[in-house]
N, C-alpha and C positions, 0 to 999 in steps of 0.2 A: 662453372665450365672452364674458366681461366686457370684454376688450380689443377684441373685434370690435364690441361694442355702442358702446364709446367712439369707435372709429374711424367707425362709421356716424353717430353723433350729430355728431361733429366735421365730417364731410363735409356733413351736412345744414345745420348752422349756417353753414358756409363758403359753400354754395350760396345761402343766403338773404341774403347780404351785399348784392348788387345790388338785390334785391327790397325791401330796407329803405332804399334810397336812399343807401347808403354806398359809398365809393370802394373798388373792388377793385384795389389796386395791390400793390406789392412786399411791404408789411408783412403783410397777411393771408395772402399766399402763404407767406411765411417762417414765420408762426405755424402754418400748416397742415402744413408739412413734418414728416415723421418719417423714421426711418432706413429703413424698408422702402419708402416711397413717394416719396422725395426726387427720384429721376430722373423719375418720371411727373409730379410737380408742376412740376419745372423745364421739362419738355417742354410742359406746359399753359401755363405762363407765356410761353414762347417763341411758342407758337401765338397767344396773345392780345396779343403785342407788348409784354409787360411785362419790363423789363430787370431782371436779377439784380443784387444788391448784395453787400456783403461778408458779410452774415448768410446769404444764400442759399448762397454758396460755402462758408461755415463748415459749414452743415448737410450739404452735399454731401460735404465733406471728411470729416466725422465719420461720415456714413452709409457712404461708400465704405471707410473704414478698418475698419468693423465687418462689411462685406459680404465673404463668403469669395470671391466671384467676382473682386473687384478686389484685395483685400489691401492692407495698409498700404504695402508696398514700391512697388507700382505708383503709388499715389496720390502718395506723397512724392517719387518719382523726379525729377520736373521741378523741384520746389522745392529739393530737395537739390542738384541740379546748379547751379541759379541761385546758391544760397548759396556753394557750393564755388568756382564761377567767380569770384564777386565777392570772396570772401575771399582767394583766391590771386592776385588782381590780374589775372585773365584776363577783364577786363571785356568784351572783344570777343566772347568765347564766351558770356558772360551775355547780351549784347545780341543775338547771333545766336539764342539760345534764346528770348528774349523775342519777337523777330520771328517765329520759327517758330510759337510759341503763338498770336500774334495772327493770323497768316495762316491758321491752322487754325480760327479762329473763337473761340478762348478769350480771355477777359479775365482775365489772371493775377491772382491774389490780391494784395491791397494790400501784404502783406509782401514779395512778390517785387518789387513796384515800389519799395518802400523800400530793399531790398538793392541793386537795380540803380541807383537814383538816387543812393544814397550813393556807390557806386563811381564812377559817372560824374561826379558833382559833385567828388569828391576829385581827379579828373583834369581838372577844368574843361572837361568835354565837355558844355557847356550845350545845344547843339543836340540831342544824343542824349537828354539827360535831359528836356528839354522835350517832345520827340517822344513818348517813352514815356508821359509824364504826360498828354499830349494824347490819345493813343490810349485811355487809361483813361477820360478824361472823355467822349470820343466814344461810348463804350459805356455811358454813363449812370451811371458810378460817379465818386465823388469821390476826390480824392487825399487822403491823410492830412495832418494838421497837420505832422508832421515832413518830409514830402515838399515840402509847400508852402513851409515855412520854408527848406529847402535851396535850392529854386529861387529863392526871394526873395533869399537871401544871394548866390547865384550872379549874379543880375541886379545886385545892389548892387556886387559886385566888378567886374563887367563895366563898369558905369557909372563907377566910380572909375578903372579902367584907361583908359577913353576920355578922362576929364577930365584925367588926368596926361600923356597922350600928346601 
């Protein structure tokens, strides 16, 4: 009973945010999420045109891992595949999986972008690395510092190649 009261009060406070003249953006939605209601909260965010971020996906990931309906194996399947593809040098398969997830409307987690970008940059596939990063940015998410640095280094190498040619 006490948990239900806490959930009720949390919802009440959350609903009062706009009435108090405060911005209702991704941050308050992330704070409001819980394991049982993460999917409903994300749907509400989508309805209101609020983009998810890495914290949102983290809560979804944790919530889905604990939910018997989804199970840990289903949630991790795509990320495990991405990691496996990139580690085994099968970067084309990793890129195909990335494209599949983006086409289905998912914005893959930042770790998936880091894995794929690392594999692409190691093969100097700058166009593909930039495209994946741009797709992330288009969905309202920032690329991590390691991804940014890899892309920056790739551009630097490309510029040096052009200067020496």
